[in-house]
C-alpha positions as CSV (number, residue, x, y, z in Angstrom):
1,X,6.3,-22.1,-18.6
2,X,5.2,-25.4,-20.3
3,X,1.6,-26.2,-19.8
4,X,0.8,-22.7,-18.5
5,X,-2.9,-21.8,-19.0
6,X,-3.6,-18.2,-18.1
7,X,-6.7,-17.3,-16.2
8,X,-8.3,-13.9,-16.8
9,X,-8.6,-13.5,-13.0
10,X,-4.9,-13.0,-12.8
11,X,-3.1,-13.9,-16.1
12,X,0.4,-13.8,-14.6
13,X,-0.3,-16.3,-11.8
14,X,0.7,-19.8,-13.0
15,X,-2.6,-21.5,-12.0
16,X,-4.1,-24.0,-14.3
17,X,-1.0,-26.0,-15.3
18,X,-2.4,-29.0,-17.1
19,X,-6.0,-27.7,-16.6
20,X,-7.7,-25.6,-19.3
21,X,-10.4,-24.4,-17.0
22,X,-10.8,-21.1,-15.0
23,X,-13.1,-20.6,-12.0
24,X,-15.6,-18.5,-13.9
25,X,-18.1,-18.0,-11.1
26,X,-15.4,-17.0,-8.7
27,X,-13.7,-14.6,-11.1
28,X,-17.0,-13.0,-12.0
29,X,-17.7,-12.4,-8.3
30,X,-14.2,-11.1,-7.7
31,X,-14.4,-8.8,-10.7
32,X,-17.7,-7.3,-9.8
33,X,-17.0,-6.9,-6.1
34,X,-13.6,-5.1,-6.5
35,X,-14.8,-3.1,-9.5
36,X,-17.5,-1.6,-7.3
37,X,-15.1,-1.1,-4.4
38,X,-12.4,0.7,-6.4
39,X,-15.0,2.7,-8.4
40,X,-16.5,4.0,-5.2
41,X,-13.0,5.0,-4.0
42,X,-12.3,6.7,-7.3
43,X,-15.6,8.7,-7.2
44,X,-14.8,9.7,-3.6
45,X,-11.3,10.9,-4.6
46,X,-12.8,13.0,-7.4
47,X,-15.4,14.4,-5.0
48,X,-12.6,15.5,-2.7
49,X,-10.6,17.0,-5.5
50,X,-13.7,19.1,-6.4
51,X,-14.1,20.2,-2.8
52,X,-10.4,21.2,-2.6
53,X,-10.1,22.6,-6.1
54,X,-9.1,26.0,-4.8
55,X,-6.2,24.4,-2.9
56,X,-4.9,22.6,-6.0
57,X,-1.3,23.4,-5.1
58,X,-1.5,21.8,-1.7
59,X,-0.1,18.4,-0.8
60,X,-3.7,17.3,0.1
61,X,-4.8,17.9,-3.4
62,X,-1.8,16.2,-5.0
63,X,-2.2,13.2,-2.8
64,X,-5.9,12.9,-3.7
65,X,-5.0,13.1,-7.4
66,X,-2.5,10.2,-7.0
67,X,-5.0,8.2,-5.0
68,X,-7.6,8.8,-7.6
69,X,-5.2,7.5,-10.4
70,X,-4.4,4.4,-8.2
71,X,-8.1,3.5,-7.7
72,X,-8.9,4.2,-11.4
73,X,-6.2,1.8,-12.4
74,X,-7.5,-0.9,-10.2
75,X,-11.1,-0.2,-11.5
76,X,-9.8,-0.6,-15.1
77,X,-8.0,-3.8,-14.1
78,X,-11.4,-5.2,-12.8
79,X,-13.0,-4.2,-16.2
80,X,-10.4,-6.4,-17.9
81,X,-11.3,-9.2,-15.5
82,X,-14.9,-8.9,-16.4
83,X,-14.0,-8.8,-20.1
84,X,-11.9,-12.0,-19.6
85,X,-8.8,-10.5,-21.0
86,X,-5.8,-12.8,-20.6
87,X,-3.1,-10.6,-22.3
88,X,-0.4,-10.4,-19.7
89,X,1.5,-7.1,-20.2
90,X,-1.4,-4.6,-20.2
91,X,-3.2,-6.2,-17.3
92,X,-0.1,-6.1,-15.1
93,X,1.1,-2.6,-16.1
94,X,-2.3,-1.3,-15.0
95,X,-2.3,-3.3,-11.8
96,X,1.3,-2.6,-10.6
97,X,1.4,1.1,-11.7
98,X,-1.8,1.5,-9.8
99,X,-0.1,0.1,-6.7
100,X,2.7,2.5,-7.4
101,X,0.3,5.5,-7.2
102,X,-1.0,4.2,-3.9
103,X,2.5,4.5,-2.5
104,X,3.1,7.8,-4.3
105,X,0.0,9.2,-2.6
106,X,1.2,8.1,0.9
107,X,4.8,9.1,0.3
108,X,3.7,12.6,-0.7
109,X,2.0,13.0,2.7
110,X,5.3,12.0,4.4
111,X,7.1,14.6,2.3
112,X,4.6,17.2,3.4
113,X,5.0,16.2,7.0
114,X,8.7,16.7,6.8
115,X,8.0,20.2,5.6
116,X,5.6,20.7,8.5
117,X,8.3,19.6,11.0
118,X,11.0,21.9,9.6
119,X,8.4,24.8,9.6
120,X,7.7,24.5,13.3
121,X,11.0,23.4,14.7
122,X,14.0,25.7,14.0
123,X,16.6,23.5,15.7
124,X,19.5,23.2,13.2
125,X,19.9,19.5,13.7
126,X,16.2,18.9,13.1
127,X,16.2,21.1,10.0
128,X,19.1,19.2,8.5
129,X,17.8,15.8,9.5
130,X,14.3,16.2,8.1
131,X,15.5,17.9,4.9
132,X,17.6,14.8,4.3
133,X,14.7,12.5,5.2
134,X,12.5,14.5,2.8
135,X,15.0,13.9,-0.1
136,X,15.3,10.3,0.9
137,X,11.5,9.9,0.6
138,X,11.6,11.6,-2.8
139,X,14.3,9.1,-3.9
140,X,12.2,6.2,-2.7
141,X,9.2,7.7,-4.5
142,X,11.1,7.8,-7.8
143,X,12.8,4.4,-7.3
144,X,9.4,2.7,-6.8
145,X,8.4,3.5,-10.4
146,X,11.9,2.8,-11.7
147,X,11.5,-0.6,-10.1
148,X,8.3,-1.3,-12.0
149,X,9.9,-0.1,-15.3
150,X,12.7,-2.6,-14.7
151,X,10.2,-5.3,-13.8
152,X,8.4,-4.9,-17.1
153,X,11.7,-4.7,-19.0
154,X,13.1,-8.0,-17.7
155,X,9.7,-9.5,-16.6
156,X,10.8,-10.6,-13.2
157,X,8.8,-13.3,-11.3
158,X,5.6,-12.2,-9.6
159,X,7.2,-13.2,-6.2
160,X,9.6,-10.4,-6.7
161,X,6.8,-8.0,-7.4
162,X,5.0,-9.0,-4.2
163,X,8.2,-8.6,-2.1
164,X,8.8,-5.2,-3.8
165,X,5.3,-4.1,-2.8
166,X,5.8,-5.5,0.8
167,X,9.0,-3.7,1.3
168,X,7.4,-0.3,0.5
169,X,4.4,-1.2,2.6
170,X,6.7,-1.8,5.6
171,X,8.6,1.4,4.8
172,X,5.4,3.5,4.7
173,X,4.3,2.0,8.0
174,X,7.6,2.9,9.6
175,X,7.5,6.4,8.1
176,X,4.0,7.2,9.3
177,X,4.7,6.0,12.8
178,X,8.0,7.9,13.1
179,X,6.9,11.2,11.6
180,X,3.4,11.1,13.1
181,X,4.9,10.6,16.5
182,X,7.4,13.4,16.0
183,X,4.6,15.9,14.9
184,X,2.7,14.9,18.0
185,X,5.7,15.8,20.1
186,X,6.0,19.1,18.3
187,X,2.4,19.8,19.0
188,X,2.9,19.0,22.7
189,X,5.8,21.5,22.8
190,X,4.3,24.3,20.7
191,X,0.9,24.2,22.5
192,X,2.7,25.3,25.6
193,X,2.9,28.8,24.1
194,X,-0.9,29.2,24.2
195,X,-2.8,26.1,25.2
196,X,-6.2,27.6,26.0
197,X,-9.3,28.7,24.2
198,X,-10.9,27.9,20.9
199,X,-7.5,27.8,19.0
200,X,-6.3,25.0,21.3
201,X,-9.5,23.0,20.9
202,X,-9.3,23.3,17.0
203,X,-5.7,22.3,16.9
204,X,-6.2,19.4,19.3
205,X,-8.9,18.0,17.0
206,X,-6.6,18.5,14.1
207,X,-3.8,16.6,15.8
208,X,-6.2,13.8,16.8
209,X,-7.1,13.4,13.0
210,X,-3.4,13.3,12.2
211,X,-2.8,10.6,14.8
212,X,-5.8,8.6,13.6
213,X,-4.6,8.8,10.0
214,X,-1.0,7.8,11.0
215,X,-2.3,4.9,13.1
216,X,-4.6,3.7,10.4
217,X,-1.9,3.8,7.7
218,X,0.6,2.0,9.9
219,X,-1.9,-0.8,10.5
220,X,-3.1,-1.2,7.0
221,X,0.4,-0.9,5.5
222,X,1.6,-3.7,7.8
223,X,-1.4,-5.8,6.8
224,X,-0.5,-5.2,3.1
225,X,3.1,-6.1,3.9
226,X,2.2,-9.4,5.5
227,X,-0.3,-10.3,2.8
228,X,2.0,-9.5,-0.1
229,X,4.9,-11.2,1.5
230,X,2.8,-14.3,2.4
231,X,1.3,-14.4,-1.1
232,X,4.8,-15.0,-2.5
233,X,5.1,-18.3,-0.6
234,X,1.6,-19.5,0.3
235,X,0.1,-20.4,-3.1
236,X,-3.3,-21.8,-4.0
237,X,-3.7,-25.2,-5.5
238,X,-7.5,-25.3,-6.3
239,X,-10.0,-23.0,-7.9
240,X,-11.5,-22.1,-4.5
241,X,-8.1,-21.3,-3.1
242,X,-7.2,-19.3,-6.1
243,X,-10.2,-17.0,-5.9
244,X,-9.8,-16.7,-2.1
245,X,-6.1,-15.8,-2.7
246,X,-7.1,-13.0,-5.1
247,X,-9.7,-11.7,-2.6
248,X,-7.2,-11.5,0.2
249,X,-4.5,-9.7,-1.8
250,X,-6.8,-7.2,-3.4
251,X,-8.6,-6.6,-0.1
252,X,-5.3,-5.3,1.3
253,X,-5.3,-2.6,-1.4
254,X,-8.9,-1.7,-0.4
255,X,-7.8,-1.4,3.2
256,X,-4.8,0.7,2.2
257,X,-6.8,3.3,0.3
258,X,-9.6,3.1,2.9
259,X,-7.3,4.4,5.6
260,X,-7.2,7.7,3.7
261,X,-10.8,7.9,2.8
262,X,-12.0,7.2,6.3
263,X,-9.5,9.1,8.4
264,X,-8.5,11.9,6.1
265,X,-11.6,14.1,5.8
266,X,-11.3,17.2,3.6
267,X,-12.3,20.5,5.2
268,X,-12.9,24.0,4.1
269,X,-12.5,25.5,7.5
270,X,-10.7,28.8,7.9
271,X,-7.3,29.1,9.5
272,X,-6.9,29.4,13.2
273,X,-7.0,33.0,14.3
274,X,-6.2,34.7,17.6
275,X,-9.0,36.5,19.4
276,X,-7.4,37.2,22.8
277,X,-6.0,40.7,23.0
278,X,-4.2,39.9,26.3
279,X,-2.0,37.2,24.7
280,X,-2.1,38.4,21.1
281,X,1.5,37.8,20.3
282,X,1.9,34.3,21.7
283,X,-1.5,33.1,20.6
284,X,-0.9,34.4,17.1
285,X,2.4,32.7,16.9
286,X,1.0,29.5,18.3
287,X,-1.9,29.6,15.8
288,X,0.4,30.2,12.9
289,X,2.6,27.3,13.7
290,X,-0.3,25.0,14.3
291,X,-1.7,26.0,10.9
292,X,1.4,24.3,9.4
293,X,-0.4,21.1,10.4
294,X,-3.2,21.9,7.9
295,X,-2.3,18.8,6.0
296,X,-4.0,16.7,8.7
297,X,-7.4,17.9,7.8
298,X,-7.1,19.4,4.4
299,X,-7.7,23.0,5.5
300,X,-7.1,25.8,3.1
301,X,-3.8,27.7,3.3
302,X,-4.2,31.5,3.2
303,X,-1.7,34.3,3.7
304,X,-0.7,34.6,7.4
305,X,-1.5,37.8,9.2
306,X,1.6,39.8,10.2
307,X,2.7,39.5,13.8
308,X,3.9,42.6,15.6
309,X,6.4,41.7,18.3
310,X,5.7,43.3,21.6
311,X,6.2,43.0,25.3
312,X,3.4,40.4,25.7
313,X,5.0,38.0,23.2
314,X,8.4,38.3,24.9
315,X,7.0,37.8,28.4
316,X,4.8,34.9,27.5
317,X,7.2,33.0,25.3
318,X,10.1,33.4,27.6
319,X,8.3,31.5,30.3
320,X,7.8,28.4,28.1
321,X,10.3,25.5,27.8
322,X,10.3,25.7,24.0
323,X,10.9,29.5,23.6
324,X,14.3,28.9,22.1
325,X,12.7,27.0,19.2
326,X,10.8,30.0,17.8
327,X,11.7,33.3,16.4
328,X,9.6,36.5,16.9
329,X,8.8,36.7,13.2
330,X,6.6,33.8,12.0
331,X,8.0,31.6,9.2
332,X,11.6,32.6,9.8
333,X,14.5,30.6,11.2
334,X,17.0,31.9,13.6
335,X,19.3,33.1,10.8
336,X,16.5,35.1,9.2
337,X,15.8,32.6,6.3
338,X,12.3,31.5,5.5
339,X,11.3,28.3,7.3
340,X,7.8,27.9,6.0
341,X,6.6,24.9,4.0
342,X,6.4,25.3,0.2
343,X,4.2,22.3,-0.3
């Protein structure tokens, strides 16, 4: 672009045409503020990774790693702002791949939730549907990074990047609303097996955490969608507007990661266990299926205790409206195959 003067606040944005100045005070404030914000988020993710180091194979841990990489990329981007770097390619690769890891973190949670649903609902149509949804999410996960590779290869306009981000933000909000609501329905059904005592209270609190996380992600993802879509068409024309424009767009990233850090608290609690001898079979089955929802609070995953089928299990389960959804042996589908989550 003729007359383009890059500003280190955001070297790609075509601000400063015909003007060799850059809003230094605003850029300094912008760089310091968001460096601190993203650095705090990075440190919190590292702290959670340390707390959950014994569950490094769980979806919680993997999601935290991706979130940590995303916040680290944004922190490094702010370091480049403070260093007044105007080189275009490196600054935008760090910025946009950081955004990619945000979505990777959230999409991984959705992948895990699909496994949760197929682990507690053995209906054949549900099994097929959510396995297909799982692979569709994996496809979208891969395509997001493929999209950025294409973007850097052909150097598409920044408006296209904003729309690409907005489309994934909208998709994430829809995914969290749909899967979060479905898991809530599954909880309502499964809890009928044994809906009393300490197990029920623990599981209810776990479900509340899941609903809060789902709601927060839906809201923040929609905010990010609106901001990034609007940023493609509502452009600044002055120094003050330029800095304000940057604050608004980056604040949507902070809100997006904040949804996890605030509503997704790691826990080292033990699995739910059955203590009632009178309803041992049904309570144990209910506890085992509710433990599939461990992703909602980051609880550790241990080997389940074997369930011995007996008269109590049969009599109690047969009276519930969801008895056909569950087999006597935990973690097995109606045809005898393993239905537990591998995440």
